N, CA, C and O atoms as CSV, one atom per row, in Angstrom:
chain,resi,resn,atom,element,x,y,z
A,1,MET,N,N,107.160,124.604,122.484
A,1,MET,CA,C,106.987,123.194,122.236
A,1,MET,C,C,107.348,122.891,120.780
A,1,MET,O,O,107.024,123.664,119.878
A,2,ASN,N,N,108.023,121.759,120.561
A,2,ASN,CA,C,108.404,121.367,119.204
A,2,ASN,C,C,107.176,121.072,118.351
A,2,ASN,O,O,106.144,120.631,118.857
A,3,THR,N,N,107.302,121.317,117.062
A,3,THR,CA,C,106.240,121.002,116.121
A,3,THR,C,C,106.339,119.554,115.673
A,3,THR,O,O,105.322,118.875,115.528
A,4,ILE,N,N,107.562,119.077,115.452
A,4,ILE,CA,C,107.801,117.686,115.073
A,4,ILE,C,C,108.586,117.033,116.206
A,4,ILE,O,O,109.613,117.547,116.647
A,5,MET,N,N,108.080,115.891,116.667
A,5,MET,CA,C,108.701,115.206,117.795
A,5,MET,C,C,109.108,113.790,117.403
A,5,MET,O,O,108.593,113.235,116.432
A,6,VAL,N,N,110.032,113.213,118.161
A,6,VAL,CA,C,110.521,111.867,117.890
A,6,VAL,C,C,110.597,111.095,119.201
A,6,VAL,O,O,111.111,111.590,120.204
A,7,ILE,N,N,110.071,109.867,119.170
A,7,ILE,CA,C,110.251,108.927,120.272
A,7,ILE,C,C,110.833,107.655,119.679
A,7,ILE,O,O,110.856,107.491,118.459
A,8,LYS,N,N,111.302,106.756,120.534
A,8,LYS,CA,C,111.919,105.516,120.064
A,8,LYS,C,C,111.229,104.308,120.693
A,8,LYS,O,O,111.696,103.782,121.703
A,9,PRO,N,N,110.112,103.867,120.095
A,9,PRO,CA,C,109.429,102.673,120.609
A,9,PRO,C,C,110.264,101.403,120.410
A,9,PRO,O,O,111.097,101.318,119.508
A,10,TYR,N,N,110.013,100.425,121.280
A,10,TYR,CA,C,110.651,99.114,121.206
A,10,TYR,C,C,109.731,98.127,121.917
A,10,TYR,O,O,108.800,98.532,122.613
A,11,ILE,N,N,109.986,96.850,121.746
A,11,ILE,CA,C,109.175,95.845,122.424
A,11,ILE,C,C,109.866,95.417,123.706
A,11,ILE,O,O,111.047,95.071,123.705
A,12,SER,N,N,109.112,95.444,124.806
A,12,SER,CA,C,109.581,94.982,126.105
A,12,SER,C,C,108.501,94.067,126.670
A,12,SER,O,O,107.338,94.456,126.777
A,13,ALA,N,N,108.891,92.861,127.027
A,13,ALA,CA,C,107.945,91.874,127.581
A,13,ALA,C,C,106.747,91.684,126.651
A,13,ALA,O,O,105.619,91.504,127.109
A,14,GLY,N,N,107.004,91.728,125.338
A,14,GLY,CA,C,105.950,91.490,124.370
A,14,GLY,C,C,105.033,92.663,124.088
A,14,GLY,O,O,104.022,92.513,123.401
A,15,VAL,N,N,105.378,93.834,124.613
A,15,VAL,CA,C,104.523,95.016,124.466
A,15,VAL,C,C,105.333,96.158,123.857
A,15,VAL,O,O,106.483,96.382,124.234
A,16,TRP,N,N,104.717,96.885,122.902
A,16,TRP,CA,C,105.362,98.089,122.370
A,16,TRP,C,C,105.346,99.161,123.453
A,16,TRP,O,O,104.289,99.484,123.995
A,17,VAL,N,N,106.522,99.714,123.772
A,17,VAL,CA,C,106.673,100.757,124.790
A,17,VAL,C,C,107.663,101.801,124.275
A,17,VAL,O,O,108.296,101.613,123.236
A,18,PHE,N,N,107.787,102.899,125.016
A,18,PHE,CA,C,108.835,103.877,124.709
A,18,PHE,C,C,109.239,104.585,125.988
A,18,PHE,O,O,108.486,104.633,126.961
A,19,ASP,N,N,110.444,105.133,125.965
A,19,ASP,CA,C,110.977,105.924,127.074
A,19,ASP,C,C,111.172,107.348,126.588
A,19,ASP,O,O,111.606,107.579,125.459
A,20,ASP,N,N,110.852,108.283,127.438
A,20,ASP,CA,C,111.178,109.676,127.141
A,20,ASP,C,C,111.440,110.381,128.467
A,20,ASP,O,O,110.546,111.003,129.040
A,21,PRO,N,N,112.684,110.276,128.950
A,21,PRO,CA,C,113.023,110.877,130.235
A,21,PRO,C,C,112.742,112.384,130.288
A,21,PRO,O,O,112.503,112.932,131.365
A,22,ALA,N,N,112.771,113.044,129.144
A,22,ALA,CA,C,112.534,114.492,129.113
A,22,ALA,C,C,111.134,114.847,129.608
A,22,ALA,O,O,110.915,115.947,130.115
A,23,VAL,N,N,110.188,113.923,129.463
A,23,VAL,CA,C,108.818,114.190,129.932
A,23,VAL,C,C,108.399,113.218,131.037
A,23,VAL,O,O,107.224,113.164,131.403
A,24,GLY,N,N,109.356,112.450,131.570
A,24,GLY,CA,C,109.076,111.572,132.701
A,24,GLY,C,C,108.419,110.243,132.363
A,24,GLY,O,O,107.722,109.675,133.204
A,25,LEU,N,N,108.623,109.734,131.151
A,25,LEU,CA,C,108.000,108.464,130.768
A,25,LEU,C,C,109.054,107.368,130.622
A,25,LEU,O,O,110.083,107.563,129.975
A,26,VAL,N,N,108.786,106.230,131.225
A,26,VAL,CA,C,109.661,105.070,131.127
A,26,VAL,C,C,108.792,103.850,130.847
A,26,VAL,O,O,107.840,103.571,131.575
A,27,ARG,N,N,109.133,103.132,129.787
A,27,ARG,CA,C,108.373,101.959,129.351
A,27,ARG,C,C,106.871,102.250,129.282
A,27,ARG,O,O,106.049,101.454,129.737
A,28,GLU,N,N,106.538,103.388,128.713
A,28,GLU,CA,C,105.137,103.777,128.515
A,28,GLU,C,C,104.547,102.878,127.429
A,28,GLU,O,O,105.035,102.888,126.299
A,29,PRO,N,N,103.507,102.101,127.747
A,29,PRO,CA,C,102.993,101.141,126.760
A,29,PRO,C,C,102.022,101.752,125.755
A,29,PRO,O,O,101.308,102.712,126.043
A,30,PHE,N,N,102.027,101.167,124.583
A,30,PHE,CA,C,101.001,101.444,123.581
A,30,PHE,C,C,99.976,100.318,123.695
A,30,PHE,O,O,100.353,99.148,123.757
A,31,VAL,N,N,98.700,100.652,123.722
A,31,VAL,CA,C,97.638,99.659,123.877
A,31,VAL,C,C,96.483,100.000,122.945
A,31,VAL,O,O,96.557,100.962,122.181
A,32,GLY,N,N,95.427,99.217,123.009
A,32,GLY,CA,C,94.165,99.545,122.351
A,32,GLY,C,C,94.244,99.808,120.868
A,32,GLY,O,O,93.746,100.835,120.406
A,33,GLY,N,N,94.855,98.914,120.097
A,33,GLY,CA,C,94.894,99.073,118.654
A,33,GLY,C,C,96.136,99.766,118.118
A,33,GLY,O,O,96.458,99.615,116.940
A,34,VAL,N,N,96.839,100.519,118.949
A,34,VAL,CA,C,98.044,101.211,118.483
A,34,VAL,C,C,99.162,100.219,118.144
A,34,VAL,O,O,99.893,100.455,117.182
A,35,PRO,N,N,99.327,99.113,118.894
A,35,PRO,CA,C,100.365,98.154,118.484
A,35,PRO,C,C,100.167,97.631,117.057
A,35,PRO,O,O,101.141,97.406,116.339
A,36,GLU,N,N,98.934,97.441,116.654
A,36,GLU,CA,C,98.664,96.989,115.292
A,36,GLU,C,C,99.061,98.063,114.275
A,36,GLU,O,O,99.564,97.746,113.197
A,37,MET,N,N,98.838,99.313,114.616
A,37,MET,CA,C,99.264,100.406,113.741
A,37,MET,C,C,100.792,100.425,113.626
A,37,MET,O,O,101.341,100.596,112.538
A,38,ILE,N,N,101.461,100.247,114.756
A,38,ILE,CA,C,102.927,100.242,114.763
A,38,ILE,C,C,103.453,99.094,113.910
A,38,ILE,O,O,104.406,99.269,113.151
A,39,GLN,N,N,102.840,97.925,114.030
A,39,GLN,CA,C,103.274,96.776,113.228
A,39,GLN,C,C,103.212,97.100,111.742
A,39,GLN,O,O,104.125,96.753,110.993
A,40,LEU,N,N,102.145,97.763,111.310
A,40,LEU,CA,C,102.030,98.133,109.897
A,40,LEU,C,C,103.060,99.190,109.508
A,40,LEU,O,O,103.659,99.106,108.435
A,41,LEU,N,N,103.266,100.167,110.357
A,41,LEU,CA,C,104.238,101.227,110.049
A,41,LEU,C,C,105.660,100.681,109.937
A,41,LEU,O,O,106.472,101.190,109.164
A,42,THR,N,N,105.951,99.639,110.717
A,42,THR,CA,C,107.331,99.136,110.790
A,42,THR,C,C,107.548,97.836,110.023
A,42,THR,O,O,108.618,97.236,110.127
A,43,ARG,N,N,106.573,97.395,109.268
A,43,ARG,CA,C,106.665,96.070,108.635
A,43,ARG,C,C,107.885,95.919,107.728
A,43,ARG,O,O,108.342,94.796,107.515
A,44,ASP,N,N,108.419,96.998,107.197
A,44,ASP,CA,C,109.591,96.923,106.321
A,44,ASP,C,C,110.891,97.326,107.022
A,44,ASP,O,O,111.932,97.445,106.376
A,45,LEU,N,N,110.832,97.534,108.334
A,45,LEU,CA,C,112.029,97.940,109.082
A,45,LEU,C,C,112.642,96.736,109.784
A,45,LEU,O,O,112.011,96.123,110.645
A,46,SER,N,N,113.852,96.407,109.422
A,46,SER,CA,C,114.557,95.312,110.077
A,46,SER,C,C,114.883,95.699,111.521
A,46,SER,O,O,115.396,96.788,111.776
A,47,GLY,N,N,114.590,94.821,112.442
A,47,GLY,CA,C,114.937,95.057,113.838
A,47,GLY,C,C,114.075,96.080,114.550
A,47,GLY,O,O,114.477,96.586,115.598
A,48,ALA,N,N,112.911,96.402,114.024
A,48,ALA,CA,C,112.062,97.426,114.645
A,48,ALA,C,C,111.713,97.080,116.087
A,48,ALA,O,O,111.592,97.976,116.922
A,49,ALA,N,N,111.550,95.803,116.391
A,49,ALA,CA,C,111.191,95.397,117.748
A,49,ALA,C,C,112.254,95.829,118.762
A,49,ALA,O,O,111.944,96.036,119.935
A,50,ARG,N,N,113.491,95.964,118.318
A,50,ARG,CA,C,114.566,96.414,119.212
A,50,ARG,C,C,114.605,97.928,119.333
A,50,ARG,O,O,115.335,98.472,120.162
A,51,GLY,N,N,113.821,98.609,118.508
A,51,GLY,CA,C,113.748,100.058,118.580
A,51,GLY,C,C,113.782,100.702,117.210
A,51,GLY,O,O,114.523,100.278,116.324
A,52,PHE,N,N,112.971,101.731,117.051
A,52,PHE,CA,C,112.925,102.502,115.818
A,52,PHE,C,C,112.552,103.931,116.171
A,52,PHE,O,O,112.097,104.200,117.283
A,53,ARG,N,N,112.744,104.847,115.232
A,53,ARG,CA,C,112.373,106.249,115.442
A,53,ARG,C,C,110.962,106.468,114.924
A,53,ARG,O,O,110.673,106.189,113.760
A,54,LEU,N,N,110.088,106.966,115.784
A,54,LEU,CA,C,108.738,107.329,115.374
A,54,LEU,C,C,108.642,108.850,115.429
A,54,LEU,O,O,108.643,109.454,116.502
A,55,THR,N,N,108.559,109.451,114.248
A,55,THR,CA,C,108.416,110.902,114.139
A,55,THR,C,C,106.929,111.196,114.055
A,55,THR,O,O,106.199,110.539,113.313
A,56,PHE,N,N,106.478,112.201,114.830
A,56,PHE,CA,C,105.053,112.530,114.813
A,56,PHE,C,C,104.847,114.026,114.965
A,56,PHE,O,O,105.669,114.736,115.543
A,57,SER,N,N,103.720,114.484,114.427
A,57,SER,CA,C,103.411,115.906,114.442
A,57,SER,C,C,101.912,116.092,114.249
A,57,SER,O,O,101.242,115.246,113.657
A,58,ALA,N,N,101.397,117.205,114.755
A,58,ALA,CA,C,99.993,117.552,114.523
A,58,ALA,C,C,99.802,118.152,113.135
A,58,ALA,O,O,98.670,118.320,112.681
A,59,GLY,N,N,100.883,118.470,112.474
A,59,GLY,CA,C,100.811,119.017,111.121
A,59,GLY,C,C,101.570,118.140,110.147
A,59,GLY,O,O,102.465,117.396,110.549
A,60,PRO,N,N,101.227,118.217,108.881
A,60,PRO,CA,C,101.926,117.399,107.884
A,60,PRO,C,C,103.406,117.765,107.814
A,60,PRO,O,O,103.790,118.912,108.042
A,61,PHE,N,N,104.222,116.770,107.495
A,61,PHE,CA,C,105.649,117.017,107.288
A,61,PHE,C,C,106.139,116.119,106.162
A,61,PHE,O,O,105.549,115.067,105.916
A,62,PRO,N,N,107.206,116.512,105.475
A,62,PRO,CA,C,107.708,115.726,104.336
A,62,PRO,C,C,108.060,114.300,104.765
A,62,PRO,O,O,108.750,114.094,105.763
A,63,GLY,N,N,107.586,113.338,104.011
A,63,GLY,CA,C,107.913,111.942,104.270
A,63,GLY,C,C,107.007,111.235,105.257
A,63,GLY,O,O,107.235,110.066,105.567
A,64,SER,N,N,105.983,111.914,105.759
A,64,SER,CA,C,105.092,111.223,106.701
A,64,SER,C,C,104.443,110.043,105.981
A,64,SER,O,O,104.129,110.124,104.794
A,65,GLN,N,N,104.246,108.945,106.717
A,65,GLN,CA,C,103.703,107.716,106.140
A,65,GLN,C,C,102.217,107.547,106.396
A,65,GLN,O,O,101.528,106.865,105.637
A,66,ALA,N,N,101.723,108.157,107.449
A,66,ALA,CA,C,100.331,107.943,107.827
A,66,ALA,C,C,99.773,109.195,108.477
A,66,ALA,O,O,100.498,109.989,109.077
A,67,CYS,N,N,98.475,109.347,108.343
A,67,CYS,CA,C,97.752,110.402,109.036
A,67,CYS,C,C,96.600,109.723,109.765
A,67,CYS,O,O,95.725,109.120,109.144
A,68,ILE,N,N,96.613,109.830,111.088
A,68,ILE,CA,C,95.514,109.271,111.862
A,68,ILE,C,C,94.648,110.427,112.360
A,68,ILE,O,O,95.152,111.504,112.681
A,69,GLU,N,N,93.350,110.189,112.419
A,69,GLU,CA,C,92.385,111.254,112.717
A,69,GLU,C,C,91.673,110.989,114.035
A,69,GLU,O,O,91.240,109.870,114.313
A,70,ARG,N,N,91.562,112.034,114.837
A,70,ARG,CA,C,90.897,111.917,116.138
A,70,ARG,C,C,89.427,111.579,115.930
A,70,ARG,O,O,88.739,112.179,115.103
A,71,VAL,N,N,88.963,110.595,116.710
A,71,VAL,CA,C,87.580,110.143,116.620
A,71,VAL,C,C,86.789,110.590,117.846
A,71,VAL,O,O,85.695,111.141,117.724
A,72,ARG,N,N,87.359,110.345,119.032
A,72,ARG,CA,C,86.628,110.674,120.263
A,72,ARG,C,C,87.564,110.608,121.468
A,72,ARG,O,O,88.622,109.982,121.417
A,73,GLU,N,N,87.156,111.260,122.540
A,73,GLU,CA,C,87.848,111.202,123.827
A,73,GLU,C,C,87.301,110.001,124.580
A,73,GLU,O,O,86.121,109.671,124.463
A,74,ASP,N,N,88.167,109.342,125.360
A,74,ASP,CA,C,87.723,108.193,126.143
A,74,ASP,C,C,88.740,107.921,127.245
A,74,ASP,O,O,89.934,107.794,126.973
A,75,MET,N,N,88.276,107.831,128.478
A,75,MET,CA,C,89.122,107.484,129.630
A,75,MET,C,C,90.366,108.366,129.745
A,75,MET,O,O,91.440,107.881,130.099
A,76,GLY,N,N,90.225,109.634,129.452
A,76,GLY,CA,C,91.329,110.573,129.575
A,76,GLY,C,C,92.260,110.605,128.376
A,76,GLY,O,O,93.113,111.485,128.269
A,77,GLY,N,N,92.097,109.647,127.475
A,77,GLY,CA,C,92.895,109.602,126.252
A,77,GLY,C,C,92.007,109.867,125.052
A,77,GLY,O,O,90.894,110.375,125.190
A,78,ASN,N,N,92.501,109.522,123.880
A,78,ASN,CA,C,91.742,109.766,122.650
A,78,ASN,C,C,91.917,108.617,121.677
A,78,ASN,O,O,93.002,108.049,121.549
A,79,TRP,N,N,90.826,108.282,120.991
A,79,TRP,CA,C,90.847,107.287,119.934
A,79,TRP,C,C,91.161,107.989,118.616
A,79,TRP,O,O,90.618,109.050,118.309
A,80,TYR,N,N,92.051,107.366,117.849
A,80,TYR,CA,C,92.428,107.864,116.533
A,80,TYR,C,C,92.176,106.769,115.509
A,80,TYR,O,O,92.350,105.583,115.790
A,81,ARG,N,N,91.767,107.180,114.325
A,81,ARG,CA,C,91.463,106.250,113.240
A,81,ARG,C,C,92.449,106.444,112.097
A,81,ARG,O,O,92.758,107.574,111.719
A,82,TRP,N,N,92.940,105.335,111.548
A,82,TRP,CA,C,93.772,105.331,110.363
A,82,TRP,C,C,92.873,104.849,109.235
A,82,TRP,O,O,92.749,103.646,109.006
A,83,PRO,N,N,92.242,105.793,108.525
A,83,PRO,CA,C,91.217,105.420,107.546
A,83,PRO,C,C,91.705,104.476,106.457
A,83,PRO,O,O,90.982,103.556,106.072
A,84,GLU,N,N,92.923,104.685,105.950
A,84,GLU,CA,C,93.434,103.857,104.858
A,84,GLU,C,C,93.621,102.398,105.264
A,84,GLU,O,O,93.628,101.511,104.410
A,85,ARG,N,N,93.772,102.148,106.551
A,85,ARG,CA,C,93.996,100.783,107.052
A,85,ARG,C,C,92.796,100.249,107.833
A,85,ARG,O,O,92.814,99.114,108.309
A,86,ASP,N,N,91.748,101.078,107.963
A,86,ASP,CA,C,90.551,100.697,108.708
A,86,ASP,C,C,90.903,100.239,110.126
A,86,ASP,O,O,90.403,99.221,110.603
A,87,LEU,N,N,91.772,101.008,110.789
A,87,LEU,CA,C,92.203,100.703,112.153
A,87,LEU,C,C,91.903,101.865,113.072
A,87,LEU,O,O,91.911,103.024,112.656
A,88,GLU,N,N,91.638,101.543,114.330
A,88,GLU,CA,C,91.522,102.554,115.377
A,88,GLU,C,C,92.452,102.189,116.509
A,88,GLU,O,O,92.667,101.011,116.795
A,89,GLY,N,N,93.011,103.212,117.160
A,89,GLY,CA,C,93.890,102.996,118.298
A,89,GLY,C,C,93.711,104.090,119.324
A,89,GLY,O,O,93.406,105.235,118.992
A,90,TRP,N,N,93.907,103.718,120.583
A,90,TRP,CA,C,93.730,104.645,121.698
A,90,TRP,C,C,95.083,105.169,122.159
A,90,TRP,O,O,95.991,104.396,122.462
A,91,LEU,N,N,95.205,106.486,122.207
A,91,LEU,CA,C,96.401,107.123,122.761
A,91,LEU,C,C,96.055,107.615,124.157
A,91,LEU,O,O,95.129,108.406,124.338
A,92,CYS,N,N,96.800,107.142,125.131
A,92,CYS,CA,C,96.510,107.427,126.538
A,92,CYS,C,C,96.847,108.883,126.888
A,92,CYS,O,O,97.379,109.622,126.060
A,93,PRO,N,N,96.529,109.282,128.124
A,93,PRO,CA,C,96.800,110.664,128.535
A,93,PRO,C,C,98.264,111.091,128.458
A,93,PRO,O,O,98.556,112.284,128.540
A,94,ALA,N,N,99.192,110.144,128.301
A,94,ALA,CA,C,100.607,110.524,128.131
A,94,ALA,C,C,100.788,111.402,126.895
A,94,ALA,O,O,101.779,112.124,126.787
A,95,MET,N,N,99.837,111.343,125.962
A,95,MET,CA,C,99.889,112.189,124.765
A,95,MET,C,C,99.974,113.671,125.150
A,95,MET,O,O,100.559,114.481,124.430
A,96,PHE,N,N,99.375,114.009,126.307
A,96,PHE,CA,C,99.366,115.410,126.729
A,96,PHE,C,C,100.714,115.881,127.267
A,96,PHE,O,O,100.861,117.046,127.636
A,97,LYS,N,N,101.693,114.989,127.313
A,97,LYS,CA,C,103.076,115.408,127.599
A,97,LYS,C,C,103.656,116.115,126.362
A,97,LYS,O,O,104.646,116.841,126.453
A,98,TYR,N,N,103.010,115.883,125.201
A,98,TYR,CA,C,103.489,116.431,123.932
A,98,TYR,C,C,102.562,117.478,123.336
A,98,TYR,O,O,103.004,118.338,122.574
A,99,PHE,N,N,101.282,117.413,123.675
A,99,PHE,CA,C,100.293,118.332,123.117
A,99,PHE,C,C,99.411,118.877,124.237
A,99,PHE,O,O,98.989,118.127,125.117
A,100,ALA,N,N,99.131,120.189,124.205
A,100,ALA,CA,C,98.251,120.800,125.208
A,100,ALA,C,C,96.819,120.303,125.055
A,100,ALA,O,O,96.116,120.104,126.045
A,101,VAL,N,N,96.391,120.103,123.814
A,101,VAL,CA,C,95.070,119.532,123.516
A,101,VAL,C,C,95.266,118.428,122.481
A,101,VAL,O,O,96.242,118.430,121.730
A,102,ALA,N,N,94.331,117.492,122.453
A,102,ALA,CA,C,94.428,116.385,121.499
A,102,ALA,C,C,94.320,116.913,120.070
A,102,ALA,O,O,93.318,117.536,119.718
A,103,PRO,N,N,95.333,116.672,119.247
A,103,PRO,CA,C,95.281,117.141,117.851
A,103,PRO,C,C,94.180,116.425,117.074
A,103,PRO,O,O,93.873,115.264,117.341
A,104,GLN,N,N,93.597,117.122,116.121
A,104,GLN,CA,C,92.586,116.505,115.260
A,104,GLN,C,C,93.221,115.460,114.343
A,104,GLN,O,O,92.581,114.471,113.985
A,105,LYS,N,N,94.465,115.680,113.969
A,105,LYS,CA,C,95.193,114.729,113.132
A,105,LYS,C,C,96.605,114.570,113.678
A,105,LYS,O,O,97.179,115.509,114.231
A,106,LEU,N,N,97.150,113.385,113.517
A,106,LEU,CA,C,98.547,113.127,113.832
A,106,LEU,C,C,99.198,112.503,112.605
A,106,LEU,O,O,98.685,111.540,112.036
A,107,TYR,N,N,100.332,113.065,112.209
A,107,TYR,CA,C,101.096,112.563,111.076
A,107,TYR,C,C,102.265,111.759,111.633
A,107,TYR,O,O,102.918,112.172,112.592
A,108,LEU,N,N,102.521,110.599,111.017
A,108,LEU,CA,C,103.486,109.647,111.564
A,108,LEU,C,C,104.486,109.185,110.511
A,108,LEU,O,O,104.189,109.130,109.318
A,109,ARG,N,N,105.693,108.853,110.999
A,109,ARG,CA,C,106.708,108.247,110.143
A,109,ARG,C,C,107.576,107.342,111.006
A,109,ARG,O,O,107.999,107.731,112.095
A,110,ALA,N,N,107.840,106.129,110.515
A,110,ALA,CA,C,108.710,105.182,111.204
A,110,ALA,C,C,109.999,105.011,110.414
A,110,ALA,O,O,109.966,104.794,109.203
A,111,ASP,N,N,111.132,105.107,111.098
A,111,ASP,CA,C,112.450,104.932,110.479
A,111,ASP,C,C,113.311,104.037,111.351
A,111,ASP,O,O,113.148,103.993,112.571
A,112,ALA,N,N,114.231,103.324,110.713
A,112,ALA,CA,C,115.186,102.513,111.456
A,112,ALA,C,C,115.984,103.412,112.389
A,112,ALA,O,O,116.298,104.554,112.054
A,113,ASP,N,N,116.302,102.889,113.548
A,113,ASP,CA,C,117.074,103.639,114.529
A,113,ASP,C,C,118.559,103.473,114.239
A,113,ASP,O,O,119.106,102.376,114.358
A,114,ALA,N,N,119.195,104.554,113.864
A,114,ALA,CA,C,120.623,104.502,113.523
A,114,ALA,C,C,121.484,104.141,114.730
A,114,ALA,O,O,122.601,103.649,114.570
A,115,GLU,N,N,120.976,104.382,115.929
A,115,GLU,CA,C,121.737,104.106,117.150
A,115,GLU,C,C,121.146,102.921,117.894
A,115,GLU,O,O,121.065,102.924,119.122
A,116,GLU,N,N,120.735,101.912,117.146
A,116,GLU,CA,C,120.071,100.767,117.739
A,116,GLU,C,C,120.941,100.113,118.809
A,116,GLU,O,O,122.129,99.864,118.599
A,117,VAL,N,N,120.332,99.842,119.947
A,117,VAL,CA,C,120.997,99.155,121.042
A,117,VAL,C,C,120.368,97.779,121.160
A,117,VAL,O,O,119.144,97.650,121.199
A,118,VAL,N,N,121.197,96.760,121.215
A,118,VAL,CA,C,120.702,95.399,121.348
A,118,VAL,C,C,120.811,94.993,122.810
A,118,VAL,O,O,121.895,95.044,123.393
A,119,THR,N,N,119.706,94.594,123.398
A,119,THR,CA,C,119.693,94.126,124.777
A,119,THR,C,C,119.621,92.608,124.760
A,119,THR,O,O,118.737,92.022,124.136
A,120,VAL,N,N,120.560,91.982,125.450
A,120,VAL,CA,C,120.641,90.526,125.473
A,120,VAL,C,C,120.560,90.063,126.923
A,120,VAL,O,O,121.283,90.577,127.777
A,121,PRO,N,N,119.690,89.101,127.207
A,121,PRO,CA,C,119.620,88.576,128.577
A,121,PRO,C,C,120.969,87.998,129.024
A,121,PRO,O,O,121.711,87.430,128.224
A,122,ARG,N,N,121.263,88.153,130.299
A,122,ARG,CA,C,122.529,87.692,130.864
A,122,ARG,C,C,122.781,86.216,130.573
A,122,ARG,O,O,123.914,85.826,130.292
A,123,VAL,N,N,121.746,85.400,130.636
A,123,VAL,CA,C,121.908,83.968,130.403
A,123,VAL,C,C,122.439,83.700,128.996
A,123,VAL,O,O,123.228,82.775,128.805
A,124,GLN,N,N,122.019,84.495,128.007
A,124,GLN,CA,C,122.518,84.310,126.643
A,124,GLN,C,C,123.967,84.763,126.515
A,124,GLN,O,O,124.747,84.144,125.791
A,125,VAL,N,N,124.334,85.836,127.210
A,125,VAL,CA,C,125.727,86.300,127.181
A,125,VAL,C,C,126.628,85.245,127.823
A,125,VAL,O,O,127.710,84.950,127.314
A,126,GLU,N,N,126.174,84.682,128.942
A,126,GLU,CA,C,126.966,83.640,129.610
A,126,GLU,C,C,127.117,82.412,128.711
A,126,GLU,O,O,128.190,81.812,128.652
A,127,ARG,N,N,126.043,82.042,128.014
A,127,ARG,CA,C,126.116,80.909,127.079
A,127,ARG,C,C,127.096,81.210,125.954
A,127,ARG,O,O,127.886,80.348,125.569
A,128,LEU,N,N,127.051,82.418,125.429
A,128,LEU,CA,C,127.974,82.814,124.373
A,128,LEU,C,C,129.423,82.712,124.846
A,128,LEU,O,O,130.279,82.209,124.119
A,129,LEU,N,N,129.699,83.183,126.055
A,129,LEU,CA,C,131.062,83.098,126.595
A,129,LEU,C,C,131.516,81.647,126.712
A,129,LEU,O,O,132.657,81.326,126.380
A,130,ARG,N,N,130.625,80.763,127.186
A,130,ARG,CA,C,130.988,79.344,127.296
A,130,ARG,C,C,131.294,78.747,125.922
A,130,ARG,O,O,132.241,77.974,125.770
A,131,LEU,N,N,130.480,79.114,124.917
A,131,LEU,CA,C,130.717,78.612,123.558
A,131,LEU,C,C,132.060,79.093,123.021
A,131,LEU,O,O,132.806,78.325,122.413
A,132,LEU,N,N,132.362,80.367,123.250
A,132,LEU,CA,C,133.640,80.914,122.772
A,132,LEU,C,C,134.820,80.273,123.490
A,132,LEU,O,O,135.830,79.949,122.866
A,133,GLU,N,N,134.692,80.090,124.808
A,133,GLU,CA,C,135.767,79.433,125.571
A,133,GLU,C,C,135.999,78.006,125.090
A,133,GLU,O,O,137.133,77.527,125.077
A,134,ALA,N,N,134.915,77.326,124.693
A,134,ALA,CA,C,135.023,75.944,124.217
A,134,ALA,C,C,135.457,75.883,122.759
A,134,ALA,O,O,135.695,74.797,122.232
A,135,GLY,N,N,135.564,77.025,122.105
A,135,GLY,CA,C,135.983,77.053,120.712
A,135,GLY,C,C,134.880,76.676,119.741
A,135,GLY,O,O,135.157,76.372,118.581
A,136,ASP,N,N,133.633,76.691,120.194
A,136,ASP,CA,C,132.493,76.354,119.332
A,136,ASP,C,C,131.999,77.630,118.650
A,136,ASP,O,O,130.955,78.183,118.995
A,137,PHE,N,N,132.780,78.071,117.678
A,137,PHE,CA,C,132.493,79.350,117.035
A,137,PHE,C,C,131.252,79.311,116.154
A,137,PHE,O,O,130.558,80.319,116.029
A,138,SER,N,N,130.962,78.178,115.547
A,138,SER,CA,C,129.778,78.120,114.681
A,138,SER,C,C,128.491,78.249,115.495
A,138,SER,O,O,127.566,78.950,115.084
A,139,GLU,N,N,128.426,77.578,116.642
A,139,GLU,CA,C,127.230,77.712,117.478
A,139,GLU,C,C,127.154,79.112,118.095
A,139,GLU,O,O,126.070,79.675,118.249
A,140,ALA,N,N,128.319,79.666,118.446
A,140,ALA,CA,C,128.346,81.036,118.974
A,140,ALA,C,C,127.822,82.010,117.924
A,140,ALA,O,O,127.056,82.921,118.238
A,141,GLU,N,N,128.239,81.814,116.681
A,141,GLU,CA,C,127.753,82.672,115.594
A,141,GLU,C,C,126.238,82.536,115.432
A,141,GLU,O,O,125.541,83.532,115.243
A,142,GLU,N,N,125.733,81.308,115.505
A,142,GLU,CA,C,124.284,81.096,115.403
A,142,GLU,C,C,123.544,81.820,116.517
A,142,GLU,O,O,122.492,82.415,116.284
A,143,LEU,N,N,124.086,81.772,117.712
A,143,LEU,CA,C,123.458,82.448,118.844
A,143,LEU,C,C,123.407,83.958,118.618
A,143,LEU,O,O,122.379,84.592,118.858
A,144,VAL,N,N,124.511,84.526,118.160
A,144,VAL,CA,C,124.554,85.968,117.904
A,144,VAL,C,C,123.581,86.346,116.797
A,144,VAL,O,O,122.856,87.334,116.918
A,145,ARG,N,N,123.558,85.577,115.731
A,145,ARG,CA,C,122.622,85.872,114.631
A,145,ARG,C,C,121.172,85.795,115.095
A,145,ARG,O,O,120.345,86.610,114.685
A,146,ALA,N,N,120.857,84.820,115.950
A,146,ALA,CA,C,119.486,84.692,116.473
A,146,ALA,C,C,119.097,85.918,117.299
A,146,ALA,O,O,117.959,86.383,117.230
A,147,VAL,N,N,120.042,86.439,118.081
A,147,VAL,CA,C,119.781,87.629,118.901
A,147,VAL,C,C,119.529,88.845,118.012
A,147,VAL,O,O,118.692,89.689,118.335
A,148,LEU,N,N,120.244,88.934,116.906
A,148,LEU,CA,C,120.127,90.107,116.031
A,148,LEU,C,C,118.933,90.065,115.099
A,148,LEU,O,O,118.622,91.071,114.462
A,149,GLU,N,N,118.260,88.944,115.002
A,149,GLU,CA,C,117.081,88.857,114.123
A,149,GLU,C,C,115.880,89.516,114.720
A,149,GLU,O,O,114.813,89.528,114.105
């Protein structure tokens, strides 16, 4: 098992989720205080909602931004506390896809995703095509910029 792992969380339907086909997870949600932790970790990352790299490990690693500490087991998952931010968050049993036992500490780092993929609803793509066909390049540019924000 790897010592340092990476997942790529993103927002889907207003919820922080991640996919990891290697362990059978698709749109696995973060709940119970963890979204607030993610917001703080990513506050300086442009486009984090579209996806970012979250590096995590049970041991310290160079450049880690946060260390969260296990507080208690609950409902098959575990509560972790980020003492410096006075936050607690629950990590569900999916954590055991990465660890045989719940680590006493988890070290975290958030980085911009170099391979960011932008997902645009079909209706917006169709609107963009109509704008381009009509020669309304300024409104088309505004639409694209709004999608990328």
